[in-house]
Backbone as JSON Lines, residues from 0, in Angstrom:
{"i":0,"aa":"M","n":[0.83,-1.18,0.0],"ca":[0.0,0.0,0.0],"c":[0.88,1.25,0.0]}
{"i":1,"aa":"P","n":[0.55,2.18,-0.84],"ca":[1.34,3.42,-0.86],"c":[1.02,4.34,0.31]}
{"i":2,"aa":"T","n":[1.98,5.18,0.61],"ca":[1.82,6.19,1.65],"c":[1.56,7.53,0.96]}
{"i":3,"aa":"Y","n":[0.48,8.18,1.35],"ca":[0.15,9.48,0.78],"c":[0.38,10.57,1.82]}
{"i":4,"aa":"E","n":[0.9,11.69,1.37],"ca":[1.14,12.83,2.26],"c":[0.04,13.86,2.05]}
{"i":5,"aa":"Y","n":[-0.4,14.43,3.16],"ca":[-1.44,15.46,3.13],"c":[-0.99,16.66,3.95]}
{"i":6,"aa":"E","n":[-1.56,17.83,3.61],"ca":[-1.31,19.04,4.39],"c":[-2.6,19.84,4.46]}
{"i":7,"aa":"C","n":[-2.9,20.28,5.67],"ca":[-4.09,21.1,5.89],"c":[-3.85,22.5,5.32]}
{"i":8,"aa":"E","n":[-4.85,23.03,4.61],"ca":[-4.73,24.36,4.03],"c":[-4.89,25.46,5.08]}
{"i":9,"aa":"T","n":[-5.49,25.12,6.23],"ca":[-5.74,26.12,7.27],"c":[-4.65,26.12,8.34]}
{"i":10,"aa":"C","n":[-4.47,24.98,9.02],"ca":[-3.51,24.93,10.13],"c":[-2.14,24.4,9.71]}
{"i":11,"aa":"H","n":[-1.98,24.0,8.46],"ca":[-0.72,23.5,7.88],"c":[-0.2,22.24,8.57]}
{"i":12,"aa":"H","n":[-1.12,21.47,9.14],"ca":[-0.76,20.19,9.74],"c":[-0.36,19.24,8.61]}
{"i":13,"aa":"H","n":[0.82,18.63,8.74],"ca":[1.35,17.72,7.73],"c":[1.25,16.3,8.28]}
{"i":14,"aa":"F","n":[0.65,15.38,7.51],"ca":[0.52,14.01,7.97],"c":[0.57,13.04,6.79]}
{"i":15,"aa":"E","n":[0.84,11.78,7.1],"ca":[0.9,10.73,6.09],"c":[-0.18,9.71,6.38]}
{"i":16,"aa":"E","n":[-0.65,9.05,5.34],"ca":[-1.7,8.05,5.5],"c":[-1.42,6.88,4.56]}
{"i":17,"aa":"F","n":[-1.49,5.65,5.09],"ca":[-1.38,4.45,4.27],"c":[-2.75,4.17,3.68]}
{"i":18,"aa":"Q","n":[-2.84,4.15,2.36],"ca":[-4.13,3.92,1.7],"c":[-3.94,3.06,0.47]}
{"i":19,"aa":"N","n":[-4.99,2.33,0.12],"ca":[-4.99,1.62,-1.15],"c":[-5.07,2.65,-2.27]}
{"i":20,"aa":"M","n":[-4.6,2.27,-3.43],"ca":[-4.65,3.19,-4.56],"c":[-6.08,3.5,-4.97]}
{"i":21,"aa":"T","n":[-7.0,2.6,-4.67],"ca":[-8.4,2.79,-5.05],"c":[-9.18,3.6,-4.02]}
{"i":22,"aa":"D","n":[-8.61,3.86,-2.84],"ca":[-9.3,4.65,-1.81],"c":[-9.42,6.11,-2.25]}
{"i":23,"aa":"K","n":[-10.5,6.75,-1.81],"ca":[-10.68,8.18,-2.09],"c":[-9.73,8.98,-1.21]}
{"i":24,"aa":"P","n":[-9.2,10.1,-1.74],"ca":[-8.3,10.95,-0.92],"c":[-9.02,11.48,0.32]}
{"i":25,"aa":"I","n":[-8.27,11.7,1.38],"ca":[-8.81,12.26,2.61],"c":[-9.18,13.72,2.35]}
{"i":26,"aa":"Q","n":[-10.31,14.15,2.88],"ca":[-10.83,15.49,2.63],"c":[-10.65,16.44,3.81]}
{"i":27,"aa":"K","n":[-10.65,15.89,5.07],"ca":[-10.63,16.75,6.25],"c":[-9.39,16.51,7.09]}
{"i":28,"aa":"C","n":[-8.89,17.58,7.67],"ca":[-7.73,17.53,8.56],"c":[-8.13,16.82,9.86]}
{"i":29,"aa":"P","n":[-7.3,15.86,10.33],"ca":[-7.64,15.2,11.59],"c":[-7.49,16.12,12.8]}
{"i":30,"aa":"R","n":[-6.76,17.22,12.65],"ca":[-6.53,18.14,13.76],"c":[-7.63,19.2,13.88]}
{"i":31,"aa":"C","n":[-7.93,19.86,12.75],"ca":[-8.9,20.97,12.83],"c":[-10.18,20.71,12.04]}
{"i":32,"aa":"G","n":[-10.22,19.7,11.19],"ca":[-11.43,19.37,10.44],"c":[-11.61,20.17,9.16]}
{"i":33,"aa":"K","n":[-10.64,21.02,8.8],"ca":[-10.74,21.83,7.58],"c":[-10.22,21.03,6.38]}
{"i":34,"aa":"K","n":[-10.25,21.65,5.2],"ca":[-9.87,21.01,3.95],"c":[-8.36,20.73,3.88]}
{"i":35,"aa":"V","n":[-8.0,19.54,3.35],"ca":[-6.59,19.19,3.16],"c":[-6.31,19.0,1.68]}
{"i":36,"aa":"K","n":[-5.05,19.11,1.32],"ca":[-4.64,18.8,-0.05],"c":[-3.61,17.68,0.0]}
{"i":37,"aa":"R","n":[-3.68,16.81,-1.0],"ca":[-2.72,15.71,-1.09],"c":[-1.46,16.23,-1.77]}
{"i":38,"aa":"L","n":[-0.32,15.95,-1.19],"ca":[0.95,16.41,-1.72],"c":[1.57,15.36,-2.63]}
{"i":39,"aa":"I","n":[2.38,15.81,-3.54],"ca":[3.14,14.89,-4.39],"c":[4.47,14.65,-3.68]}
{"i":40,"aa":"S","n":[4.74,13.39,-3.39],"ca":[5.97,13.09,-2.64],"c":[6.96,12.34,-3.52]}
{"i":41,"aa":"R","n":[8.19,12.32,-3.04],"ca":[9.26,11.63,-3.77],"c":[9.13,10.13,-3.62]}
{"i":42,"aa":"G","n":[8.52,9.68,-2.58],"ca":[8.46,8.25,-2.3],"c":[9.63,7.87,-1.41]}
{"i":43,"aa":"A","n":[9.59,6.69,-0.9],"ca":[10.59,6.25,0.07],"c":[11.82,5.67,-0.59]}
{"i":44,"aa":"G","n":[11.7,5.17,-1.79],"ca":[12.84,4.51,-2.42],"c":[13.09,3.18,-1.74]}
{"i":45,"aa":"F","n":[14.34,2.8,-1.64],"ca":[14.7,1.53,-1.01],"c":[14.94,1.75,0.47]}
{"i":46,"aa":"I","n":[14.4,0.85,1.25],"ca":[14.64,0.88,2.69],"c":[15.33,-0.42,3.04]}
{"i":47,"aa":"F","n":[16.58,-0.33,3.46],"ca":[17.34,-1.52,3.83],"c":[17.21,-1.73,5.33]}
{"i":48,"aa":"K","n":[16.69,-2.88,5.7],"ca":[16.55,-3.22,7.11],"c":[17.29,-4.51,7.36]}
{"i":49,"aa":"G","n":[17.83,-4.64,8.53],"ca":[18.52,-5.87,8.88],"c":[19.97,-5.6,9.22]}
{"i":50,"aa":"S","n":[20.67,-6.68,9.49],"ca":[22.05,-6.56,9.95],"c":[23.03,-6.31,8.81]}
{"i":51,"aa":"G","n":[22.65,-6.61,7.58],"ca":[23.57,-6.38,6.48],"c":[23.2,-7.2,5.26]}
{"i":52,"aa":"F","n":[23.88,-6.93,4.19],"ca":[23.63,-7.64,2.95],"c":[24.95,-8.18,2.45]}
{"i":53,"aa":"Y","n":[24.96,-9.45,2.11],"ca":[26.19,-10.12,1.72],"c":[25.98,-10.84,0.4]}
{"i":54,"aa":"I","n":[27.06,-11.19,-0.24],"ca":[26.99,-11.9,-1.52],"c":[26.31,-13.25,-1.34]}
{"i":55,"aa":"T","n":[26.42,-13.83,-0.16],"ca":[25.81,-15.13,0.09],"c":[24.3,-15.04,0.31]}
{"i":56,"aa":"D","n":[23.74,-13.85,0.39],"ca":[22.3,-13.7,0.58],"c":[21.51,-14.04,-0.67]}
{"i":57,"aa":"Y","n":[22.15,-14.07,-1.81],"ca":[21.46,-14.3,-3.06],"c":[21.99,-15.57,-3.7]}
{"i":58,"aa":"K","n":[21.07,-16.42,-4.15],"ca":[21.44,-17.69,-4.75],"c":[21.97,-17.45,-6.16]}
{"i":59,"aa":"K","n":[23.07,-18.09,-6.47],"ca":[23.65,-18.0,-7.81],"c":[23.93,-19.41,-8.31]}
{"i":60,"aa":"N","n":[24.27,-19.5,-9.59],"ca":[24.64,-20.79,-10.15],"c":[25.88,-21.31,-9.44]}
{"i":61,"aa":"S","n":[25.96,-22.61,-9.26],"ca":[27.13,-23.17,-8.6],"c":[28.37,-23.01,-9.48]}
{"i":62,"aa":"A","n":[28.18,-22.89,-10.79],"ca":[29.31,-22.71,-11.7],"c":[29.93,-21.32,-11.57]}
{"i":63,"aa":"S","n":[29.14,-20.34,-11.18],"ca":[29.66,-18.98,-11.08],"c":[30.37,-18.7,-9.76]}
{"i":64,"aa":"I","n":[30.15,-19.55,-8.74],"ca":[30.81,-19.38,-7.45],"c":[31.81,-20.5,-7.25]}
{"i":65,"aa":"P","n":[33.1,-20.18,-7.16],"ca":[34.08,-21.24,-6.96],"c":[33.91,-21.88,-5.59]}
{"i":66,"aa":"S","n":[33.99,-23.18,-5.57],"ca":[33.82,-23.91,-4.32],"c":[35.16,-24.02,-3.59]}
{"i":67,"aa":"T","n":[35.12,-23.86,-2.28],"ca":[36.34,-24.0,-1.48],"c":[36.45,-25.41,-0.93]}
{"i":68,"aa":"K","n":[35.38,-26.18,-1.02],"ca":[35.41,-27.56,-0.56],"c":[35.98,-28.46,-1.66]}
{"i":69,"aa":"P","n":[36.81,-29.42,-1.31],"ca":[37.3,-30.35,-2.33],"c":[36.18,-31.27,-2.81]}
{"i":70,"aa":"K","n":[36.25,-31.65,-4.06],"ca":[35.24,-32.53,-4.62],"c":[35.44,-33.94,-4.11]}
{"i":71,"aa":"K","n":[34.42,-34.78,-4.2],"ca":[34.5,-36.16,-3.73],"c":[35.59,-36.93,-4.45]}
{"i":72,"aa":"T","n":[35.71,-36.71,-5.76],"ca":[36.72,-37.44,-6.53],"c":[38.12,-37.09,-6.06]}
{"i":73,"aa":"E","n":[38.34,-35.82,-5.68],"ca":[39.64,-35.41,-5.17],"c":[39.92,-36.09,-3.83]}
{"i":74,"aa":"L","n":[38.89,-36.18,-2.99],"ca":[39.05,-36.83,-1.7],"c":[39.4,-38.31,-1.87]}
{"i":75,"aa":"V","n":[38.74,-38.97,-2.82],"ca":[39.02,-40.4,-3.07],"c":[40.44,-40.57,-3.58]}
{"i":76,"aa":"K","n":[40.87,-39.7,-4.5],"ca":[42.23,-39.78,-5.04],"c":[43.27,-39.59,-3.93]}
{"i":77,"aa":"D","n":[43.01,-38.61,-3.04],"ca":[43.93,-38.38,-1.93],"c":[44.0,-39.6,-1.01]}
{"i":78,"aa":"K","n":[42.88,-40.24,-0.78],"ca":[42.82,-41.42,0.08],"c":[43.62,-42.56,-0.55]}
{"i":79,"aa":"I","n":[43.51,-42.72,-1.85],"ca":[44.25,-43.78,-2.56],"c":[45.75,-43.51,-2.47]}
{"i":80,"aa":"K","n":[46.16,-42.25,-2.65],"ca":[47.57,-41.89,-2.54],"c":[48.1,-42.19,-1.15]}
{"i":81,"aa":"E","n":[47.31,-41.86,-0.13],"ca":[47.72,-42.13,1.26],"c":[47.89,-43.62,1.49]}
{"i":82,"aa":"N","n":[46.96,-44.4,0.96],"ca":[47.05,-45.86,1.12],"c":[48.29,-46.42,0.42]}
{"i":83,"aa":"K","n":[48.6,-45.89,-0.75],"ca":[49.78,-46.36,-1.49],"c":[51.06,-46.0,-0.72]}
{"i":84,"aa":"K","n":[51.09,-44.8,-0.15],"ca":[52.27,-44.37,0.62],"c":[52.45,-45.27,1.85]}
{"i":85,"aa":"S","n":[51.35,-45.56,2.52],"ca":[51.46,-46.39,3.72],"c":[51.85,-47.82,3.37]}
{"i":86,"aa":"D","n":[51.43,-48.32,2.2],"ca":[51.82,-49.67,1.76],"c":[53.31,-49.7,1.46]}
{"i":87,"aa":"K","n":[53.87,-48.67,0.86],"ca":[55.29,-48.63,0.53],"c":[56.15,-48.54,1.78]}
{"i":88,"aa":"Q","n":[55.66,-47.86,2.81],"ca":[56.43,-47.7,4.04],"c":[56.46,-48.98,4.85]}
{"i":89,"aa":"D","n":[55.47,-49.85,4.69],"ca":[55.41,-51.1,5.46],"c":[56.32,-52.11,4.92]}
C-alpha cells in the first residue's frame, strides 16, 4: 500500500496516510477538520533493514561461485595416494 502525504490548508498540519490506490483521498484535517490537499511526494525509495547484505544472501549458479570444498573425486584420489604411501612404508 502506498503512503500518501497530506497538508491542511488552514492549520498546515502535515501528515501521512497508508491507503490503497483505489481509496478516495482524505478530505478533512484530523486536527482541525478543515480542507486538506494531497501532496506529491518523492516516495521512500529503497529501505534496507537488517544486519547487512552479503553476496551469500542471493542464490547463484554453482558454476559462477568457486567452491572452497574439495570434490568427492579429489578426496578419493587423496585417500588412494595415502594408502599407497602407507603400503610402501610397510
